[in-house]
C-alpha positions as CSV (number, residue, x, y, z in Angstrom):
1,M,16.3,71.2,46.4
2,N,13.9,71.9,43.5
3,S,11.7,69.3,41.8
4,T,14.1,68.8,38.9
5,L,17.0,67.9,41.3
6,L,14.7,65.6,43.2
7,I,13.8,63.8,39.9
8,C,17.5,63.5,39.2
9,L,18.1,62.0,42.7
10,A,15.4,59.4,42.0
11,L,16.8,58.7,38.5
12,G,20.2,58.1,40.1
13,M,18.8,55.6,42.5
14,R,16.8,54.0,39.7
15,H,19.9,53.9,37.5
16,A,21.9,52.1,40.3
17,V,19.7,49.0,40.0
18,D,20.4,48.6,36.3
19,P,21.9,45.1,35.7
20,D,25.3,46.5,34.7
21,H,25.7,48.2,38.0
22,L,24.7,45.1,40.1
23,T,26.9,42.9,38.0
24,A,30.0,45.1,38.0
25,I,29.9,45.8,41.7
26,D,29.3,42.2,42.8
27,G,32.1,41.0,40.4
28,M,34.4,43.7,41.5
29,C,33.9,42.8,45.2
30,R,35.0,39.3,44.4
31,I,38.2,40.5,42.8
32,R,38.9,43.3,45.4
33,P,36.7,42.9,48.4
34,R,36.3,46.5,49.8
35,R,33.1,47.8,51.4
36,T,33.7,51.2,49.7
37,N,33.7,49.7,46.1
38,G,30.1,50.7,45.4
39,V,30.7,54.3,46.6
40,Y,33.7,54.9,44.4
41,F,32.1,53.1,41.5
42,A,29.1,55.5,41.8
43,V,31.3,58.5,42.1
44,G,33.2,57.6,39.0
45,H,30.0,56.9,37.1
46,G,28.5,60.1,38.3
47,F,31.5,62.1,37.3
48,I,31.0,61.1,33.6
49,V,27.3,61.9,33.8
50,T,28.1,65.3,35.4
51,I,30.6,66.4,32.7
52,L,28.3,65.2,30.0
53,A,25.4,67.2,31.5
54,A,27.7,70.2,31.5
55,G,28.4,69.8,27.8
56,V,32.0,68.5,28.1
57,G,33.5,65.1,28.0
58,R,31.9,63.9,24.8
59,A,35.3,63.1,23.2
60,F,36.3,61.0,26.2
61,A,33.0,59.2,26.3
62,G,33.1,58.4,22.7
63,R,36.6,56.8,23.0
64,A,35.8,55.0,26.3
65,E,32.6,53.5,25.0
66,F,34.6,50.7,23.4
67,F,35.8,49.4,26.7
68,G,32.4,48.9,28.4
69,P,31.3,45.5,27.0
70,W,34.9,44.1,27.2
71,L,35.2,45.1,30.9
72,L,32.0,43.1,31.6
73,F,33.5,40.1,29.7
74,V,36.6,40.3,31.9
75,I,34.4,40.6,35.1
76,G,32.4,37.6,34.0
77,A,35.5,35.5,33.2
78,V,37.2,36.3,36.5
79,T,34.0,35.6,38.4
80,L,33.6,32.3,36.7
81,W,37.1,31.3,37.7
82,K,36.4,32.3,41.3
83,V,33.1,30.3,41.4
84,L,34.9,27.2,40.0
85,R,38.0,27.7,42.1
86,P,37.0,29.5,45.3
87,S,39.8,30.7,47.5
88,A,40.3,32.8,50.6
89,P,40.9,36.6,50.2
90,S,44.6,37.3,49.7
91,S,46.5,39.5,52.0
92,A,48.2,41.0,48.9
93,I,45.1,43.1,48.3
94,A,44.9,44.5,51.9
95,R,45.4,48.0,50.7
96,P,42.6,49.1,48.2
97,I,43.5,50.8,44.9
98,I,40.8,53.4,44.8
99,A,41.2,54.1,41.1
100,Q,39.9,50.7,40.1
101,P,36.2,51.1,41.1
102,F,36.3,54.8,40.2
103,L,37.7,54.0,36.7
104,L,35.3,51.1,36.2
105,G,32.4,53.4,37.0
106,M,33.7,56.0,34.5
107,L,34.1,53.5,31.7
108,L,30.7,51.9,32.2
109,A,29.0,55.3,32.3
110,A,30.5,56.0,28.9
111,G,29.8,52.5,27.5
112,F,26.2,52.0,28.8
113,E,24.0,55.1,28.4
114,T,20.7,53.6,29.6
115,A,17.3,55.3,29.6
116,S,17.6,56.6,33.2
117,Q,21.0,58.2,32.5
118,L,19.8,59.7,29.3
119,S,16.7,61.1,31.0
120,A,18.9,62.9,33.5
121,L,21.0,64.4,30.7
122,V,17.8,65.7,29.1
123,L,17.0,67.6,32.3
124,A,20.3,69.4,32.1
125,D,18.6,72.3,30.3
126,Q,16.2,72.9,33.1
127,T,18.7,73.3,36.0
128,N,22.4,73.8,36.8
129,P,24.1,70.8,35.1
130,W,26.7,70.5,37.9
131,L,23.9,70.3,40.6
132,L,22.1,67.9,38.4
133,G,25.2,65.7,38.3
134,I,25.6,65.9,42.1
135,A,22.0,64.9,42.6
136,F,22.2,62.0,40.1
137,S,25.5,60.8,41.7
138,T,24.0,61.0,45.2
139,G,21.2,58.7,44.2
140,M,23.7,56.2,42.8
141,V,25.9,56.5,45.9
142,L,23.0,55.6,48.2
143,V,22.1,52.4,46.3
144,D,25.5,51.4,44.9
145,G,27.2,52.1,48.2
146,L,24.7,49.8,50.0
147,D,25.1,47.2,47.3
148,G,28.9,47.3,47.5
149,Y,28.8,47.0,51.3
150,L,26.5,44.0,51.2
151,A,28.5,42.3,48.4
152,T,31.7,42.6,50.3
153,S,30.3,41.4,53.6
154,T,28.7,38.4,51.8
155,Q,32.2,37.5,50.5
156,S,33.7,37.9,53.9
157,L,31.1,35.6,55.5
158,A,31.6,33.1,52.8
159,A,35.4,33.2,53.4
160,T,34.9,32.4,57.1
161,G,32.9,29.3,56.3
162,A,29.3,30.4,56.8
163,A,27.3,27.8,54.9
164,N,24.5,30.1,53.7
165,A,27.0,32.8,52.7
166,R,29.0,30.3,50.6
167,N,25.9,29.1,48.8
168,A,24.6,32.7,48.3
169,S,28.0,33.7,47.0
170,R,28.0,30.8,44.5
171,W,24.5,31.7,43.2
172,L,25.4,35.4,43.0
173,G,28.5,34.5,41.1
174,I,26.5,32.5,38.6
175,L,24.2,35.5,38.1
176,V,27.2,37.8,37.6
177,V,28.7,35.5,35.0
178,V,25.4,35.2,33.0
179,F,24.7,38.9,33.1
180,S,28.2,40.0,32.4
181,F,28.4,38.0,29.2
182,A,24.8,38.7,28.2
183,L,25.1,42.5,28.7
184,G,28.5,42.7,27.0
185,A,27.1,40.7,24.0
186,T,24.0,42.9,23.7
187,K,26.2,46.0,23.6
188,L,28.5,44.6,21.0
189,T,25.6,43.4,18.8
190,G,23.7,46.7,19.2
191,F,20.6,45.0,20.8
192,E,18.6,47.6,22.7
193,L,17.7,46.7,26.3
194,D,16.1,49.9,27.3
195,A,12.6,48.5,27.4
196,L,13.7,45.6,29.6
197,A,16.2,47.5,31.8
198,L,13.8,48.5,34.5
199,P,11.9,45.2,35.0
200,L,15.1,43.2,34.6
201,G,17.0,45.5,37.0
202,V,14.3,45.4,39.7
203,V,14.0,41.6,39.5
204,L,17.7,41.2,39.6
205,F,18.0,43.7,42.5
206,I,15.3,41.8,44.5
207,I,17.1,38.4,43.9
208,V,20.5,39.9,44.8
209,I,19.3,41.5,48.0
210,G,17.3,38.4,48.9
211,L,20.4,36.2,48.5
212,R,22.5,38.6,50.6
213,V,20.0,38.7,53.4
214,W,19.8,34.9,53.3
215,A,23.6,34.8,53.5
216,R,23.3,36.4,57.0
217,S,20.7,33.9,58.3
218,G,21.7,30.8,60.1
219,G,25.2,32.1,60.3
220,A,26.9,28.8,61.4
221,H,30.5,28.4,60.4
222,F,32.1,25.1,59.5
223,E,34.7,25.5,62.3
224,I,31.9,25.5,64.9
225,D,30.8,22.1,63.7
226,Q,34.2,20.6,64.4
227,P,34.9,21.2,68.2
228,E,37.5,18.5,68.4
229,V,39.5,20.0,65.7
230,N,39.3,23.5,67.2
231,H,40.3,22.1,70.6
232,A,43.2,20.4,69.1
233,R,44.4,23.5,67.4
234,A,44.0,25.5,70.6
235,S,46.2,23.0,72.5
């Protein structure tokens, strides 16, 4: 792998910690808790970056740009509902619909062209654009895939009654709501966040990972604290 592709790999990993990625993946894992959500989201996102680097797809990106901020508003609204009215995962969503995270990744790639994504596109003249897209996508898959896995497992722990996981899920939900509405509003108003994207994304990433690690500590479940109830159920 040449130096340009290595830079694109790093840019993909850097892009994956942008606030819109962290917000979208966490919110999506509450709506449809699947450990592969982050991977498919990154692949869909990378698909748009790849075809843009290859010089095609501008017409689609131009039309799809409209949906980006509104999708974040929807994620924020649904997450707010789930924070206020938590419920156990439904068996009705046992089979994942792969197109949802893939499509969300595509639409947000078209709607939020951040500095790291634009930097990768600038490098398209220096190497094969298809290889550039693969390298950039691989970087996103590594980070977004881990993020999706941790997000879903946190929701699973919260659903089984682990106290730390329930608290972590609640605080993460609040962050998703705040950033979903804030990012959607900045996009609609034309406010540029490029100068703040890196520090904001890194701080948010550290907070998110910290809460998810905390969710796994002291993994007591509410049922364990009620031995009489469990004994009665068993009998």
